[in-house]
N, C-alpha and C positions, 0 to 999 in steps of 0.2 A: 421382594428384593430386588429382581432384575429394576421393577417399576422405578424405586427408591435410586438406585446406581443413572437410571437414565435422566432423572430428575436434575441429580448432581450435577452429570455430564451438561446437559441442556443450559444449566447456571455458570458452569465454567465458558463454555463456549459463550453466552453473551458477553460474560468479565472481559476475557480475550477478542472481541470484536470491541468493546467498548474502548480496550487500551491503543487497538489496534487503530481503531478513529482518532483517539487523542494524539497518539504518535505520529500518525499520518498529517495531521493538522499543525504539525510542529515543522517538519519539511518544508523546505522549497527549493525551488529551483537551484541550482549553485552556477548559473550563468545570467540570471536574470533578476534571482531573489525573489519571483512572484509566488502566489500559492500552488500548490501539483493537484492535481485528482487523481484519484485513485482508479484504474479499471482494472477491478477483479478478474474480469473473463480473461482479460490476458495478462494479470498479472505486472501490473507496469502503473510507475507513476506518470505522469503526463502534465507536460508545461503546454498549455494553449498558447502561450506569449511566443515562446520558440520554438513551438511544434514538434515536441520532442518527446520519446516517451522510454522512461529510464526502466529498466528491468531491474525484478525481484527475482535472485537466484536464492534458493535456502533459505527464505523469511529474512535475507537482506538486500536492501537497495543498492543497486552501480549507480552512484550519481556523480559518473565522468562521462563525460561529452563525447569521447571516443565509445562508450559503450551502449551511449543510446542511440535508439533507430528515428529516423525524419519521418516526421507525419505528413500523410497527402494535405 
């Protein structure tokens, strides 16, 4: 029973990761309209062109320039 639940849980996690990746591929920088990179460890969307990191809070990306932090 426990093994069956673990297998289903892993399948759900894989589907969520796939959906997350597709969603991120649709998002673009609100300033330059270029592709964003996802930084999983910092939970941010990165614009390499503008050198900005947009935070993701409670699974919602804050795509506002005033909310972004400047990258070094």
